[in-house]
BASERO-116021 format. One record per residue (C-alpha): residue in one letter; x, y, z. Coordinates in steps of 0.001 Angstrom, whole numbers, m for minus. Example, Ala and Ser with C-alpha at 12.3 -4.5 7.8 and 13.67 -1.06 7.14 Angstrom:
2
+----+---------+---------+---------+
! aa !      px !      py !      pz !
+----+---------+---------+---------+
!  a !   12300 !   m4500 !    7800 !
!  s !   13670 !   m1060 !    7140 !
+----+---------+---------+---------+
! end
This chain:
137
+----+---------+---------+---------+
! aa !      px !      py !      pz !
+----+---------+---------+---------+
!  m !  125064 !   95658 !  141294 !
!  l !  125089 !   98973 !  139197 !
!  t !  128188 !   96881 !  137386 !
!  s !  125768 !   94314 !  136476 !
!  f !  123355 !   97129 !  134352 !
!  f !  126315 !   98246 !  132738 !
!  p !  126341 !   96534 !  129715 !
!  i !  122308 !   97606 !  129148 !
!  f !  123067 !  100987 !  129249 !
!  l !  125518 !  101034 !  127666 !
!  t !  123694 !   98835 !  124530 !
!  v !  120780 !  101837 !  124831 !
!  v !  123397 !  104692 !  124809 !
!  i !  124926 !  103188 !  121665 !
!  a !  121196 !  102188 !  119885 !
!  f !  120107 !  105920 !  120183 !
!  a !  123366 !  106984 !  119234 !
!  l !  123329 !  105351 !  116144 !
!  a !  119269 !  106168 !  115667 !
!  a !  120339 !  110126 !  115834 !
!  v !  123538 !  109428 !  113791 !
!  i !  121096 !  108040 !  110670 !
!  s !  118435 !  110810 !  111242 !
!  i !  121216 !  113298 !  110820 !
!  l !  122462 !  111773 !  107935 !
!  a !  119621 !  111223 !  106201 !
!  g !  118687 !  114473 !  106695 !
!  v !  122213 !  115930 !  105357 !
!  l !  122685 !  113564 !  102818 !
!  g !  119216 !  112494 !  101541 !
!  p !  118109 !  114066 !   98306 !
!  h !  116202 !  117057 !   98517 !
!  k !  113575 !  117605 !   95251 !
!  p !  110233 !  119659 !   97130 !
!  n !  107678 !  120072 !   94747 !
!  r !  103852 !  120950 !   94986 !
!  h !  102767 !  117195 !   94719 !
!  k !  104954 !  115952 !   97319 !
!  q !  103232 !  118494 !   99546 !
!  e !  100116 !  117317 !   99195 !
!  p !   98689 !  114560 !  101723 !
!  y !   99127 !  111604 !   99518 !
!  e !  101693 !  111040 !   97344 !
!  s !  100623 !  108746 !   95171 !
!  g !   98701 !  110896 !   92878 !
!  i !   94843 !  109687 !   94209 !
!  v !   92935 !  113424 !   94657 !
!  p !   91442 !  113450 !   97761 !
!  e !   87862 !  112608 !   97975 !
!  k !   87811 !  113632 !  101651 !
!  p !   88856 !  116321 !  104464 !
!  v !   92144 !  115046 !  105517 !
!  l !   91228 !  115161 !  109753 !
!  e !   88375 !  112766 !  109464 !
!  r !   86480 !  111391 !  112826 !
!  f !   87503 !  107759 !  113384 !
!  d !   84492 !  105181 !  115064 !
!  i !   85470 !  104722 !  118462 !
!  r !   85294 !  100977 !  117596 !
!  y !   88480 !  101435 !  116196 !
!  y !   90118 !  102319 !  119667 !
!  a !   88381 !   99664 !  122032 !
!  v !   89289 !   97168 !  119645 !
!  a !   92774 !   98438 !  119795 !
!  i !   92576 !   98471 !  123469 !
!  m !   91326 !   95194 !  124133 !
!  f !   93732 !   94017 !  121611 !
!  i !   96515 !   95134 !  123748 !
!  a !   95055 !   94086 !  127049 !
!  f !   94303 !   90035 !  125574 !
!  d !   98280 !   90452 !  124460 !
!  v !   99316 !   91588 !  127925 !
!  e !   97319 !   89024 !  129384 !
!  l !   99246 !   86554 !  127125 !
!  i !  102487 !   87929 !  128413 !
!  f !  101459 !   87256 !  131863 !
!  i !  100518 !   83516 !  131178 !
!  y !  103260 !   82195 !  129581 !
!  p !  105576 !   82569 !  132937 !
!  w !  103034 !   80881 !  134879 !
!  a !  102673 !   78136 !  132544 !
!  v !  106424 !   78463 !  133258 !
!  a !  106110 !   78361 !  137382 !
!  e !  102754 !   76470 !  137415 !
!  d !  104072 !   73266 !  139332 !
!  r !  105810 !   75976 !  141951 !
!  l !  103023 !   78031 !  142332 !
!  g !  100417 !   75422 !  143287 !
!  l !   97035 !   75778 !  143954 !
!  f !   97147 !   79771 !  144439 !
!  g !   98780 !   80178 !  141752 !
!  f !   96081 !   78091 !  139648 !
!  v !   93248 !   80211 !  141322 !
!  e !   94878 !   83397 !  140777 !
!  m !   95594 !   82478 !  136758 !
!  l !   91705 !   81764 !  136567 !
!  v !   90589 !   85047 !  138573 !
!  s !   92948 !   86879 !  135493 !
!  v !   90974 !   84902 !  132997 !
!  a !   87740 !   85011 !  134148 !
!  i !   88361 !   89514 !  134721 !
!  l !   89492 !   89281 !  130513 !
!  l !   86410 !   86913 !  129558 !
!  v !   84265 !   89326 !  131143 !
!  a !   85462 !   92291 !  129727 !
!  y !   85416 !   90172 !  125896 !
!  f !   81839 !   89246 !  126786 !
!  y !   81123 !   92588 !  127732 !
!  a !   82335 !   94341 !  124439 !
!  f !   80470 !   91455 !  122431 !
!  r !   76904 !   92143 !  124016 !
!  n !   77323 !   96069 !  123583 !
!  g !   78291 !   95602 !  119772 !
!  v !   82262 !   96354 !  119465 !
!  f !   82982 !   93005 !  116775 !
!  d !   79610 !   93631 !  114412 !
!  w !   80919 !   95977 !  112289 !
!  y !   78304 !   94885 !  109357 !
!  r !   74886 !   96107 !  111190 !
!  k !   76034 !   99310 !  112148 !
!  r !   74623 !  101554 !  109637 !
!  e !   70997 !   99370 !  110445 !
!  r !   71324 !  100074 !  114255 !
!  i !   72065 !  103526 !  113952 !
!  e !   69213 !  104232 !  111872 !
!  r !   66868 !  101709 !  114520 !
!  g !   68460 !  104375 !  117515 !
!  d !   70164 !  101437 !  119791 !
!  d !   73625 !  102279 !  118659 !
!  p !   75330 !  102383 !  122437 !
!  w !   78587 !  103734 !  120944 !
!  e !   76549 !  106583 !  118767 !
!  s !   74038 !  107869 !  121281 !
!  g !   76981 !  108839 !  123855 !
!  g !   77891 !  105921 !  126245 !
!  m !   77624 !  102242 !  126881 !
!  s !   74489 !  100926 !  128430 !
+----+---------+---------+---------+
! end
């Protein structure tokens, strides 16, 4: 049984070895011309107006996590669609439950204003932004 996985293992080893060799060669053979401007946070010549470390709104992370959740859900829907005739009613109900859970999470986030980027300042000024007050309602 392990012999059937040997080609996959060999491919992974070769890929890591090739990445290591290319990285080492780029570091050794590449040009090294450090200067003061290259050591700054931006190499484009633009003078930074804000500090480098800046706090991001938690909504960026919430949207990213939701994107990953929907992406993973799509990965599960494709095999289900292929094998739907063999799974029968049980497989159909299980997929409906899975999609329903995802839709509940989507509407919960929508209701709490995760996708509402334009009126954020108004909500903060009124004091009814659940993300700024430290928790979701």
